[in-house]
N, C-alpha and C positions, 0 to 999 in steps of 0.2 A: 674660598672657605667651604668646607664640607660639613653639612649638618644633618641630623636626623630630622625628618620632616615635621614632627610634632612641635619642635621648640620654637618654630617661627611665630606661632599664634596661640598655642594651647597651654601656656604656663598657668594661668589662673584656672582654666577649665580642669586641667589635670590635677591641680592641687585640690580643688573643691571635691572632685570626684574621689580622689584617693582618700580623703578624710572620711567619706561616707562608704568606702569599700567594704565588702564583707570580710570579717576577720576570720570566719570559719567557713568551710566549703558547704554550700547547698547544691541541690541539683538544678542547675539552670539549663541543662541540655535541651535543645530543640524547643525551648519555651518561646511562644510567639511574643511574649513581653520582654524577656531578657535576651533572647537571640533572634530577633526578627530578621537580622542580616542573613541567616541561613535560609529562612523561608523565601527571602527575596531572590536568592540565586538558585532555588529549587533543590535545596539539600534537606533531606528528611531522615528520620530514623529508619524508615523502611529502606531507603537507598543505601544508607550505611550498612544495615544489617545484611541486605542482599550482597553488597560488595564484600563484606568481611568473609562471608561464606565462600564466595566465588574466588577471592584472592587467596584464601588460606591454603588452597591446594597448589599454589605456585610459589616455589622458593624464590624465584627471580622476582616475582611481583612484590613479595614481602620485603625484598631488599631495597626497594626504591626509597631514595632519600630526598629531603628538601633541605638545602643549605640556606640557613638564615644568616646572611652577612650583616651584622648589626652589633649592638652592645651585647655583652654576655648574658645569655638567658639563664634563668634559675633552673638548674637541672634537678632540684629537689622538690619542685612544685608538684602538687598532687596530680595535675593534669599532664605533666611532662615526665615525671620520674619513670625510669626504666626504658624510655623510648627516645631519649635525646642524648646526644653526644656533644660535648663541648670540646672544641679543638682549637687551641691557641697557636696562631702562626706568627703573630707580630709581638715584638717586645713592647711592654707597657706596664702600667700599674692597674691590677685587676683585683681590688679589694672588695668590690660591691657587684652584686648581680644587678643587671640593668632592667629597668621597668619597660623601656620601649622594646628592647630585644625580646624579653619574656612575653610581652603582649603580642608582638608580631608572631612568635613562634606558636603561641596558643591559637591564634586565629587560623594559622596554617594547619596545625595538626594536633591540637589538644586531644587527649585520649577520650574514647567513648567508655566512661567508667561510672556513669550514674552519679557523677559528683562534679560540681563546678560547671564549666562550659565544655562543649565539644568543638573540635576544630573541623575545617572542611575535609581534611584527609587524615582521619584518626588511624588509618591503616598504614601510613607512611612513617618512615624514620625521620627524625629531626636532627639536623646537625647544625649546632650553634657555632659559627666561626666569627669571633669578635673582630670587627674592624674599627671599633671605638674602644678606648679603655676609659678609666675613670675620669680622664681629662679631655678626651676628645678623639678626633681622627688619628689613626695610626697606620692606615694602609697606604703609605706613601708610594707604593709601586702601582697605585690605581686598582688594587684588589687582585692582582694577578696571582699572588701566592695563595690568597684565600680561595680563589676559583680553582687553582690546581689542587689544593687540599680537598676541596668539595668533590672533585672528580675522583680522587684517589679513595675517598670514603664511600663512593657509590651514590652521590647525589645526582639526580636527574633534573633537578630544578634548583635554580639559585634565586633567592628573593633578596632584593636590594631596596629597602626602604630608606634611602638616603639620596642626597644630591647637593650640588652647590646652590647657594642662594641665587634666585633670579634666572636659573638656568636648569638644564636637565642632565647633561653629561659633562664630566671633567674632560678637558682637552686631552686627547689621546686615548680616552677610555674605550671608544667605540672600536678602535683598531685592536684592542685586546680582546673585546667581546667576539669578534669574528673568528678567534681561535678556538671557540667552544661550540661552534655550530653543530658539531657531531656528538657533543657530550651532554649539554644541558639546555633546557629552556631558561632564558634569563628574563627575569621579571623586575621591572624597575617602576618605582612609584613616580608619578608625574610631577609631584611638587605642589606646595600649598601657597604659591605667591599670587593667586588670583590673575594669572597671566594667560594670554594666548601665546604659547611658546614660540621662540624664534628659531631661525635656521641653525641646524646642527651640522658642523663640518665633518665630513667623512669622505675619504679618498676613493672609496670602492662603490660597487652597486649595492645599495642597502637592501633592495628587495630580495636578493639572493644571498649575499654574505651575512645579513642580519635577520634572515627569516625565522630565527629562533628567539628573537627579541620581542617581548611584549611591554608596552608602556601602560600603566594603569592609572586612570583618573577616578575620582570619588563621586558618588551620587548619594543623595539623602534617601530617606525611607519611602519617598514617593517617586523615586527614580529620576529625580531632577538633578542636574549637575551641581555639586556642592559649591557654595559661593567661593570657597577658598581654592578649589581645585584648578590647577593649570590644564589648559586644553591644547590640542595640537594645532588648531587653526589650519592655515595653508602652508605651514612651515615644511621644509624639506629636510631629509637626512642625506647629505651629499652636497652636490653642487646646487647653487641657487637656480630656481627655475626648473626643477627636476620633473621627471616623468611622474605620472599619477601613482605608480606603484612605489615610488620612493618617498612620497609624502608621509609625514609623521602619522597622520590619521589612519594610515593602513597598518600601523603597529599598535594602535591605541585601542583600549577596551576599558570599560568602567566596571566598578564593583562597590558594594556598600562601604562607606568610609566615615559615616557620622554616628557618634555615640555607640561605638562597638564595644561590647563587653568581652574582656579576655583576661588572661592571667597576668599578674604582676608578682614580684618577689615576695617571699614570706607567706606563700600559700594564700595570697589575697587576690582580689579581682577588682578590675577598674574599667570604666568607660574612657575610651579615647577616641579622637576624631583625627582624620588626615588621610592623605593618599597613602601614607604608610600603613594604614589599617586596610585600605582597599587592596593593595598589592598582594598580601598573603592569602586573600580569598582566591586570587587567580593562581598563585603558586600551588595552593592545596589542590585546586581543580586540575592542574597540570599533572601533579603527582598521581591523582586518581586515574586520569586517562592513561598514563603510562602503565599503572598497575592493571587496570582492566584489560588493556591490550596484551600484557604479558601473560595474564591468566588465560587468555584465549589463544596463546601461542603466536602472538604477533608482536614483533619488535618495531616500534614507531621511532622515527627520528624526532629530535627536538623541533625541527621545522614543521613536521607533520602535526605534532601536538599543539604547537602554536596556532597552526592553521585551523585545527579542529575547534579550539576555543573561540577563534574569531568567527568562523563560519556558523557556529551554533549559538552565538550570542544573540540576544533579543534586541532587535532594532529600536533605537530611541532617536528622538530628534528628527531631523530631516531623513527622508527615505534613503537607505543605503549608508554607505560609510561617509560620515560627515566630520566637519572640523571641531565639533564639540564632544560628541560621544564616541567618535571612531566607529568601530564595528557594533558597538552597543553594550548592553548589560550582560555580564557573565551569566550563563545558564548551565549549571553543572549537570543537571539531569539531561538536557539536550546534548551536551558534549559527550555524555556516556551512552548515548543512543546513536543510531546510524546518522552519519553526516555526509552530504554529497550524494544522496540517493542510496537505494538498497539493490542488491544484485544477487542472483541465484547462480551458484556455481554449476556448470554442466561438464567442465573439463577436469583434467587431473590436477590442475593447480589454479590458485587464486589469480595467477598472473595471465590467465588466458580463459576464453569462453565464459565470461561472466555476462549474464543476461539480466537486463533491468527488470525489476518487479513491476514497474509501471507499464511495461508492454507485455506482461505475463499474467495470465488469469484463466479461470474456467467459469463460465457462466452456466449455471445449472439449467436443466431442461426438463419439461414434463416427461420426456421419454426416460430420463435418468431417474427422475423421482426425487432423489435427494443426493447431495454431494457430501453427506456426513461420512461415508466410508472413505472417500478420497481425503477429506479433511483429517480424519484419524490417521491416515498413512503419512500425512505431512506434518503431524504434531511432533515438535521437537526438532524440526529441520533447522539448519543454520543458513542464515543469509549474511551477505557481506556488504560493508559500506564502501565508499570511494576510497577508503584508506586501507581496505582489505581486512578490517576488523570483523570478527565473527559475532553474530547475534542470534540467539535461540528464539524461534517462533513457537509460541505455545498457543494451542487451540486456534489454529489458523482458520479463517473464514474465506473459503474459495468463492462463495457467493452463489446462492440460488437465484435463479431468474425470477423476476416478479411474474406473478401468475398472469397468464394470457387467457385464462379460462373464460372470464366474463367477455372479453373481446371476441373470442371464438364463437361464443353463444350468440352474441349480437350480430356477428358477421353471418352466421348461419341463418339467423332470422331475416336479416336484410336480403339474403340471397333468394328466399322464397318470395319476396316482394319485388324483386327486380322486374322492371318494366322493360321489356326487350322489344326494340324496334326491328322488324324483319321485313325485308323486301325480297320477294321471290320473282325470278325470271325463268319462265318455262320455255325450254328449247326442244320440246317434244320428248325424246328419250332421256333427256337430261334436264336437271332442274338446278338453278343456282339461287342460293339463299344468302342474303347479307344480314348480319346481325350487328346491333349496336346496343349493348346493355348500359344502362345509366343508373345504377344504384347510387345511393347517397355517399357511399364510401369509396367506390372505385369504379373504373370503367374498363370494359372489355370490347374489342371490336373483332369480329370473326366472320368467316364465310363458310359456306358448305356447298360442295359440288356432288350431286347425287345421280347416279345412273341406275339402271335396272337391278344390278346386283352388287353394286359398290357405292361407297360414299366416302368423301374426303372432307375433313374439317380442319381449318387453320385459323389461328387467331393470336391476338397479342393483347396483353393487359391483365386484368384481375382474373386469372385462371381459376382461383378458388371460388370466386363468386360465379363465374360462368358455369363451371361444372356443378355447382350447388344448385343452380336453377334450371339446368338443361333437362331435356326429357330423356332421362337415363333409361326408361322403359322401352324407348324406341330405338336408341342407338347405343350399341355396346361400347364403343370407345368413350362415350360419355360416362358410362358406368365405371370404366377403369379410372377416369379422373375423379369422379365423385367418391369412389371407394378409397383412393389414395388420401384424399384430404379428411375423410371421415375419421375421427378419432386419432388423427396424426399429431395434434397438438403442436408443440414447437418444432417437430420434425418436418412439418409442412410449410414453415415460414419462408424457407429459401425459394419456394416456387409459388408463393401466393400471387406474385405478379411475374408473368413469364410469357414466352412465346410457345405456342403449342400446336401440334399437328396430330390429328387423328385419322385413322383409316379403318373402314369396315368392308368386309367382302363376304358375300353369301356363298358359302361353300356348297351348301345344299339348301333346300327349302326351309329346314328347321335348324340349320347350323351356320353361325356367323363367326368368322375369324376377324380379330380386331388388333390394332396397334395404336399406342399413344406415345408421343414423345413431347417432353416439356423441357425448356431450357431457360434458366435465368443467369444473368451475368452482372458484372459491376455496374453497367449502364442502365439496368432496369430499375424499377421503382422499389424493389425490395431493399429496405434500409439496413437489414441485418446481414445479408450475404455480401461480403466484400470480394468474393470470387465466384466463379461459375458453379452452378448446380445443374445436373442433367438427370432426367427420369425417362426410362423407357419401359413401357409395359406391353406385354403380348398376352392375348387372351382369346378364348372361344366361349360362345354361348349357345346352348342347345335348348330348344323349345321342347318341353316334355309334353306340353298340351297347349291349347289356346290361352290358358291362364297361368301356366307355370313354366319358368325357364331356370336353368342352372348354368353357371359359368365358372370357369377356372382361369387363373392368370399366373403369369410369372413376370416379375419386374426387377429392374436394376436401378439403383439410385446412386449417382456419383456426386460427391460433394467436395467442395474446397472452402476452407474457411469455417466450417462447422462440421460436426459429426452427429447426425440425428437431432439436430437443434441444439447440441452442446457447443457453445462457442468457446474456443480455446485458443491461446496464443503464447508465444514466447517459450519460456521454460516449462509451461504447463500444457503445451500443445499435445493434443491426442492424436495428431497425425496430419500430414500434409494433404493427403487425399484419402476420403473415406468411400468405401464401396459396401453397399447394402443390397442383398438379394431378398426378394419377397415372393412368396408363393401363397396364393389365396383361392378361396371358393366363395361364390356369390349365388344366392338363391332369391328369386323374385317370383311372387305369385299374387293372383288377384282372388280375393275371397268372394267378392261380388262386384257389381258394376262400380260401386263407390269406395270400396275398401281394398287396399293393397298392403302387402306385407313384403318386406326385403330384409334379408340377413346376409351377413358376411363373416368370414373368419380368415385370419391371415397370420403367418409366421414369418419371421425375418432373421437373417444372419448378417452381422456387420463386422467389417475388418477395416484397417487403415494401414497406410504406409508410415514408417518411422519418420518423425520429424526431427530435423537437426536441432541441436542445443535444446532438447527437451528432456525433462526428467522421466517422462513417461515412455513406456514401451508402446509399440503399435497395438492398436486394438485387434483382437483376433477372436472370431467366432462368437461375438455377442449375440445371444439369442433373444428375440423379442416376439411379442404376439399382440394382436388386438382383434376384437370382434364386436359385432353389433347387431341389434334387432330393432326395426322400425315398422310400426303399424300406422298407416295413414288412412283417413276417411274424408271424402269430400262432400260438400253440401250438408254439413252438419246443422247449421243454423240458417243458412241461405245459400243460394247458388253462387259458386265461385269461391267459397271459403274451404278451409282444410284444418283438420286437427291431426296432429302426430304424436304418438307415444313412442319414446326411444329408450333403449337400454344399451349402453356402450361401455365396453372394457377398452379404455384408450390404449394407444401404442405405448409400451413400456418395455425396458430391458428386463427379461426374467431370469436370465442366467449369463453372467459375464464378469470377468475380473481384468484387472490391469495392474501391472507392476511399475513401481517408481524407484529411481535411483536417487535417494535422498542424502544430501550433504548433512553430516552431523558433527563436523569439526574440521580443524585444519592443524597441520604441523608447522613447526617454526620455519621450515624451508618453504612453506606455501602449499605443500601437498594437501589435497582436500580428502577427507575421509568420508566414505559413502556407506550407506545401508541400503539393501534392496528390500523394498516393502511391497505388499500386495493390498489391493483394495477390491472388495467384491461390490459389484454394481447392481446385482439383482435384488437384494433386499427381501425377497420372498413375500411381497405385498401384492394384492390384487385390487387395483382401483376400479371404481364403477361410477358411471354417470347415468342418472335417470332424469329424463325431461319430458315435458309436455309442451307443445306449441299450437298456437292458433294463428292462422293467417287469412287475410282476405285481400285478394288482388283482383280487381275488375276495372277495366278500362284505364283511366289515368290516375286512379287513386287506389292505394293499398295501405293496409295496416296490419299489425300483428303483435303478439306478445308471447313470451315463453318463460317458463320456470324450470330451472335445472337444479338437481341436488348432486353433490359429489361426496362420495365415500372414498377416502384415500386407501382403504383396505377393507374389503368385504368381511374379513375375519373379525373386525372390531364392531361391525354393525352400527356404525354411527356416522352421520353426515356432517362433515367439517366445513363445507362451503355451500352457499346458496347463491344462485344467480337468477335475477329477475331482469328481463330485458323487454323493451317495447320499441317499435319502429313504425315510422310513417313514411310513405313514399308518394310523391306527387310528380306528375309529368305535365309539363307546359308546352 
């Protein structure tokens, strides 16, 4: 015997509620009191308003219909009039509109008209196809004629809030359902018999042939399974002892089904309960998924829509798909968002060259300054989910790197306190020196081999710390290393820990030629560089007098995995290999025996090779600069101490741009539409760092402190960041 699910246990409840039902329409739409069921599944007024605007531009989306196979719905109800079609396919006696059928139709798709209630899919058409007349069940062909009529009228979803007592499907019904796999999502109420459902006979592979079928159980307002709701348990659809994929729980989802307010005939409203009420929530959600996809030029199959609803459901009960809640609670907002990950198109079609967003990104750098220009270029880009649905990204955040400025200041202070162990071996004309620096933050081991007119230095470890504390006034290759790290910011991170080799040759009594090579690879201690970085600098220094010298240098920086400290990957990669050329001048002088002054200025040009599957073009001719002035005085308070005053314009891109090929939509055949957009990276700002440092390093004990001020743009004349650092060094 076939029954509407409410009749089993709700005669008294339905009667009492109907007596108190509103005689005239009031506005109950989205009310947390009258329609908490919508909040429960994340349906809001904003969601509906946005969808209405989005769907309105697509004629095919507006034609999506929900077939309600039930009693005859009241087509003159305020919430349904003008949007519902009643189509009779079975002979019978139809004198009365049916409360159950009208109630189900209202839950699925009542109009958003500021009157009465609103359904889950107010933008979908409703097709009422009676399978019950005034006396009962009339679809003795197991509903085939009703399903055929639904397809012919454009329904993409069929809601079936009925079933046999004590069971889920009528014998032979499933064999009919598999004929509609390419046509409609079939939504079936689980039943109200308080049962763990039993095995359902089916001759084929349910996981494939019935992948468009959803079975819906009921939960209360606290998301607990309703006492009356049937559950899937460990039952199979097919042969007994089936595979996991053919278990009924894999077709099962839950939705609100207790005390749901909806339409009943004569323009009235009533609360009803049952899995009959839960099912149309899912039917409405399925219609919205179809509509949203069509508005975005994507035709989803019924199996894909069913999969989206299951995968986006909120997990309840035991973790994962279980025998009580199945996939969990319907979540309409999640179903209308990306499901199965998000991907960026870099090819001509959505069917190829989709790059996961989880492996794509741009991490800002102090050299870049800000990623806002790049973010503006990405605004409105379209990404795709695992079902090739298009989603617009507004105001994307590519992500500025957390400031390393304080860390750099502390590192610089520690370098001045580094206690270096040196062991010298004198071979007459040659001298071998062994160094072991042991600051509190890193270690560098190095040796120096010096002859009468040349010197070679090699080491491994904390290159930044080593060159920061080395005697740069004595050895020009040290100056090349110290200059590279000074004001480099994030562009220096890849070589903070590296293998380094320096060479100096006295060309003439007052002229020294020098070279420095540094290399960092994946096996080095640098945590940011996942590939090799190489730096080669060539320079000369001319002594103008006993107290003044001037140097010039040319350097090349080769990077993999970053570009000037900008870490990028996947669809946002700025290039596989970055090449930067640097030209600079250094001036060093001694004002008196205790006071020295050093200054440098450097310009750079950066380019990169094109990365595969990236939206961005290769970097080309990015121009940057940095400069600095430091005045140091020793023995200010006591012997062995030093005070330094510094002004540094850190390394930053002054002029450069990059273009991006941004996806902005797709066609029905999967063709991706692109726009080419440009982003300027210069920004026109001039940052400035001002600092004062005091250090005392004598014997086994050292201490120091520094205060730095950062002005992000000297044109604004305001300091936005202050760094106060202190360090202590002990040697045991």
